[in-house]
Residue frames relative to the residue before (quaternion, step in Angstrom):
aa qw qx qy qz dx dy dz
X 1.0000 0.0000 0.0000 0.0000 0.00 0.00 0.00
X 0.3510 -0.7498 0.5256 0.1956 3.57 -0.83 0.97
X 0.3935 -0.6702 0.5661 0.2748 3.53 -1.06 0.75
X 0.6573 -0.5210 0.3586 0.4098 3.56 -1.19 0.42
X 0.6820 0.4805 -0.3132 0.4537 3.63 0.85 -0.84
X 0.6405 0.5029 -0.3354 0.4736 3.60 1.01 -0.69
X 0.6221 0.5352 -0.3389 0.4601 3.58 1.01 -0.79
X 0.6572 0.4970 -0.3062 0.4767 3.59 0.93 -0.90
X 0.6407 0.5272 -0.3280 0.4516 3.60 0.95 -0.86
X 0.6711 0.4799 -0.2969 0.4807 3.57 0.90 -0.88
X 0.6719 0.5079 -0.3003 0.4476 3.56 0.87 -0.93
X 0.7096 0.4504 -0.2667 0.4717 3.59 0.94 -0.83
X 0.6300 0.5502 -0.3459 0.4251 3.59 1.19 -0.19
X 0.4609 0.6658 -0.4694 0.3522 3.59 1.20 0.08
X 0.5974 -0.5792 0.4032 0.3808 3.60 -1.03 0.63
X 0.6637 -0.5619 0.3383 0.3596 3.56 -1.06 0.80
X 0.6650 0.5020 -0.3506 0.4276 3.66 0.77 -0.81
X 0.6818 0.4888 -0.2943 0.4578 3.60 1.10 -0.59
X 0.4221 0.7299 -0.4599 0.2785 3.59 1.24 -0.20
X 0.6626 0.5191 -0.3179 0.4364 3.58 0.85 -0.93
X 0.6833 0.4783 -0.2864 0.4715 3.59 1.08 -0.64
X 0.7144 0.4701 -0.2372 0.4608 3.58 1.15 -0.62
X 0.7869 0.2554 -0.0996 0.5529 3.56 1.10 -0.73
X 0.5810 -0.5220 0.4593 0.4231 3.53 -1.25 0.24
X 0.6681 -0.5215 0.3477 0.4009 3.59 -1.13 0.50
X 0.5997 0.5854 -0.3714 0.3997 3.61 1.04 -0.62
X 0.6359 0.5083 -0.3324 0.4762 3.61 1.06 -0.67
X 0.6364 0.5191 -0.3179 0.4739 3.55 0.94 -0.89
X 0.6574 0.5133 -0.3060 0.4590 3.57 0.93 -0.88
X 0.6401 0.5252 -0.3229 0.4584 3.59 0.99 -0.82
X 0.6586 0.4967 -0.3072 0.4745 3.60 0.93 -0.87
X 0.6720 0.4927 -0.2997 0.4646 3.60 0.87 -0.93
X 0.6382 0.5182 -0.3270 0.4661 3.60 0.99 -0.78
X 0.6329 0.5194 -0.3295 0.4702 3.58 0.98 -0.81
X 0.6778 0.4991 -0.2981 0.4501 3.60 0.91 -0.88
X 0.6307 0.5094 -0.3378 0.4782 3.59 1.17 -0.42
X 0.6964 0.4891 -0.2623 0.4549 3.59 1.15 -0.65
X 0.7602 0.3476 -0.1872 0.5159 3.59 1.09 -0.59
X 0.5494 -0.5658 0.4854 0.3775 3.53 -1.29 0.34
X 0.0631 -0.7887 0.6111 0.0251 3.57 -0.98 0.85
X 0.0807 -0.7583 0.6431 0.0696 3.53 -1.27 0.53
X 0.4266 -0.6951 0.5221 0.2496 3.53 -1.31 0.34
X 0.8155 -0.3158 0.2053 0.4393 3.51 -1.39 -0.14
X 0.7083 0.4719 -0.2935 0.4353 3.62 0.70 -0.97
X 0.6466 0.4934 -0.3248 0.4827 3.60 0.97 -0.77
X 0.6456 0.5224 -0.3123 0.4613 3.57 1.02 -0.82
X 0.5990 0.5652 -0.3552 0.4422 3.59 1.02 -0.77
X 0.6556 0.5127 -0.3033 0.4639 3.58 0.97 -0.86
X 0.6386 0.5130 -0.3227 0.4742 3.59 1.02 -0.77
X 0.6662 0.5023 -0.3025 0.4607 3.58 0.89 -0.93
X 0.6584 0.5172 -0.3065 0.4529 3.58 0.99 -0.81
X 0.8033 0.0476 0.0153 0.5935 3.57 1.04 -0.78
X 0.0596 -0.8715 0.4861 0.0257 3.59 0.43 1.21
X 0.2402 -0.7678 0.5591 0.2005 3.61 1.07 -0.52
X 0.8028 -0.2241 0.2018 0.5144 3.58 -0.79 -1.04
X 0.4448 0.7231 -0.4397 0.2929 3.57 1.27 -0.11
X 0.2844 -0.7146 0.6190 0.1591 3.51 -1.21 0.72
X 0.1590 -0.7842 0.5962 0.0655 3.56 -0.73 1.10
X 0.0642 -0.8066 0.5872 -0.0226 3.55 -0.57 1.22
X 0.1883 -0.7416 0.6369 0.0942 3.54 -0.85 1.06
X 0.1947 -0.8359 0.5080 0.0727 3.58 -0.39 1.24
X 0.4075 0.6924 -0.4935 0.3333 3.58 1.22 0.35
X 0.6476 -0.5095 0.3989 0.4023 3.55 -1.31 0.20
X 0.6786 -0.5275 0.3168 0.4011 3.63 -1.10 0.59
X 0.6666 0.4942 -0.3245 0.4540 3.62 0.93 -0.77
X 0.6164 0.5219 -0.3437 0.4791 3.60 1.10 -0.59
X 0.6460 0.5277 -0.3003 0.4627 3.55 0.98 -0.94
X 0.6699 0.5114 -0.2936 0.4511 3.59 0.92 -0.94
X 0.6294 0.5492 -0.3310 0.4390 3.59 1.11 -0.62
X 0.7425 -0.3228 0.1974 0.5528 3.58 1.24 -0.34
X 0.0905 0.7932 -0.5941 0.0985 3.55 -0.88 1.00
X 0.6063 -0.5534 0.4139 0.3935 3.56 -1.25 0.29
X 0.5922 -0.5776 0.4165 0.3772 3.60 -1.10 0.63
X 0.8102 0.2832 -0.2184 0.4644 3.55 -1.03 0.84
X 0.5289 0.6435 -0.4144 0.3666 3.58 1.23 -0.15
X 0.2604 -0.7114 0.6346 0.1532 3.51 -1.26 0.69
X 0.3215 -0.7573 0.5356 0.1906 3.57 -0.87 0.90
X 0.1420 0.7215 -0.6666 0.1224 3.52 -0.78 1.17
X 0.3551 -0.7632 0.4931 0.2196 3.61 -0.26 1.20
X 0.6739 -0.5329 0.3536 0.3699 3.54 -1.13 0.77
X 0.7062 0.4798 -0.2733 0.4431 3.59 0.87 -0.87
X 0.7379 0.3852 -0.2189 0.5091 3.59 1.25 -0.23
X 0.4189 0.7608 -0.4425 0.2235 3.58 1.23 -0.22
X 0.6524 0.5277 -0.3279 0.4340 3.61 0.96 -0.79
X 0.7145 0.4418 -0.2384 0.4873 3.57 1.18 -0.58
X 0.7808 0.3861 -0.1825 0.4561 3.58 0.92 -0.86
X 0.5016 0.6678 -0.4240 0.3502 3.61 1.21 -0.16
X 0.5995 0.6579 -0.3463 0.2963 3.54 1.03 -0.84
X 0.6788 0.4688 -0.3249 0.4625 3.61 0.84 -0.78
X 0.6071 0.5616 -0.3451 0.4438 3.59 1.19 -0.46
X 0.7572 0.3449 -0.1903 0.5210 3.60 1.18 -0.48
X 0.7285 -0.5119 0.2274 0.3944 3.57 1.18 0.55
X 0.4448 0.6715 -0.4792 0.3488 3.60 1.19 0.14
X 0.5748 -0.0869 -0.8120 -0.0512 1.71 -2.09 1.34
X 0.4362 0.6857 -0.4835 0.3253 3.64 1.18 -0.04
X 0.7236 -0.3208 0.2687 0.5490 3.58 -0.35 -1.22
X 0.2524 -0.7920 0.5318 0.1621 3.60 -0.15 1.19
X 0.3081 -0.7454 0.5691 0.1601 3.54 -0.99 0.93
X 0.0868 -0.8344 0.5442 0.0104 3.56 0.06 1.30
X 0.6116 0.5138 -0.3609 0.4814 3.57 1.31 0.17
X 0.4160 0.7042 -0.4729 0.3277 3.59 1.27 -0.01
X 0.4891 -0.6473 0.4794 0.3346 3.62 -0.92 0.76
X 0.0276 -0.7869 0.6155 -0.0340 3.56 -0.78 1.09
X 0.1205 -0.7731 0.6220 0.0309 3.54 -0.81 1.13
X 0.1408 -0.7998 0.5826 0.0343 3.55 -0.75 1.11
X 0.0216 -0.8133 0.5783 -0.0610 3.52 -0.75 1.13
X 0.0242 -0.7742 0.6323 0.0174 3.56 -1.14 0.67
X 0.7864 -0.2964 0.2302 0.4907 3.58 -1.07 -0.68
X 0.8413 0.0023 0.0388 0.5392 3.58 0.98 -0.80
X 0.6763 -0.5101 0.2877 0.4468 3.58 1.24 0.05
X 0.5398 0.6445 -0.4058 0.3585 3.60 1.17 -0.35
X 0.7163 0.4202 -0.2494 0.4981 3.59 0.70 -1.07
X 0.6253 0.5428 -0.3383 0.4471 3.59 1.02 -0.78
X 0.6490 0.5173 -0.3175 0.4586 3.60 0.98 -0.81
X 0.6679 0.4861 -0.2995 0.4774 3.58 0.95 -0.86
X 0.6447 0.5137 -0.3174 0.4687 3.60 1.03 -0.78
X 0.6443 0.5139 -0.3227 0.4655 3.60 0.97 -0.81
X 0.6334 0.5202 -0.3227 0.4732 3.56 1.01 -0.79
X 0.6604 0.5140 -0.3035 0.4557 3.57 0.91 -0.90
X 0.6649 0.4908 -0.3092 0.4706 3.60 0.93 -0.84
X 0.6086 0.5381 -0.3502 0.4663 3.59 1.04 -0.71
X 0.6472 0.5170 -0.3127 0.4649 3.58 1.01 -0.79
X 0.6771 0.4663 -0.2791 0.4962 3.59 1.22 -0.50
X 0.6618 -0.5441 0.2932 0.4242 3.58 1.26 0.10
X 0.4483 0.6533 -0.4821 0.3740 3.59 1.21 0.18
X 0.2311 -0.8342 0.4951 0.0750 3.55 -0.73 1.09
X 0.7684 0.3234 -0.1572 0.5294 3.59 1.23 -0.22
X 0.3157 0.7556 -0.5098 0.2637 3.57 0.80 1.04
X 0.0853 -0.7783 0.6216 0.0247 3.53 -1.16 0.74
X 0.2540 -0.7442 0.6000 0.1472 3.55 -0.95 0.92
X 0.3002 -0.7317 0.5866 0.1741 3.54 -0.96 0.93
X 0.0883 -0.7934 0.6023 0.0076 3.56 -0.57 1.19
X 0.3728 0.6679 -0.5440 0.3449 3.52 -0.16 1.40
X 0.4522 -0.6284 0.5414 0.3279 3.54 -1.30 0.17
X 0.4641 -0.7130 0.4520 0.2683 3.56 -0.62 1.15
X 0.5806 0.5798 -0.3742 0.4322 3.61 1.10 -0.59
X 0.6304 0.5319 -0.3333 0.4568 3.58 1.06 -0.73
X 0.5876 0.5567 -0.3555 0.4674 3.59 1.10 -0.71
X 0.6894 0.4779 -0.2708 0.4721 3.55 0.87 -1.01
X 0.6779 0.5057 -0.2930 0.4459 3.59 0.85 -0.95
X 0.6584 0.5032 -0.3082 0.4674 3.60 1.11 -0.63
X 0.4913 -0.6903 0.4132 0.3336 3.59 1.29 -0.11
X 0.3447 0.7336 -0.5121 0.2843 3.58 1.19 0.43
X 0.6646 -0.5403 0.3275 0.3990 3.61 -1.13 0.58
X 0.0218 -0.7824 0.6207 -0.0460 3.50 -1.09 0.90
X 0.1963 -0.7625 0.6084 0.0997 3.55 -0.96 0.93
X 0.0959 -0.7854 0.6098 0.0459 3.57 -0.98 0.90
């Protein structure tokens, strides 16, 4: 039996073109609206960030079991459903949180990352970017992966 969070994780990990077939149109519309409101990048731009993150914070918003199966080097796992609560210690709270720190959000295909970036922007984060790519393509291209 699937738990609700695992079901959502599996459902949100389907490739973007299949979203319309898997979800009601309202979900597809919400994801597309989020992607219009936030900065997005693709695989090649993300590769450059991962290779040289500088001060950037890389957040993998997939579920813990997805993250454990393989993630990009330097990524911190904060599941999509917890990002609004767990991001704060990563940006310096309770001292002076740096809500201008570059934050890159990545998931399986960009859907959860886009929603998480939108949510963080609503909380006052000013430098968030959603990575819209298929994680399988990252792996197939031979880019670094930590297990």
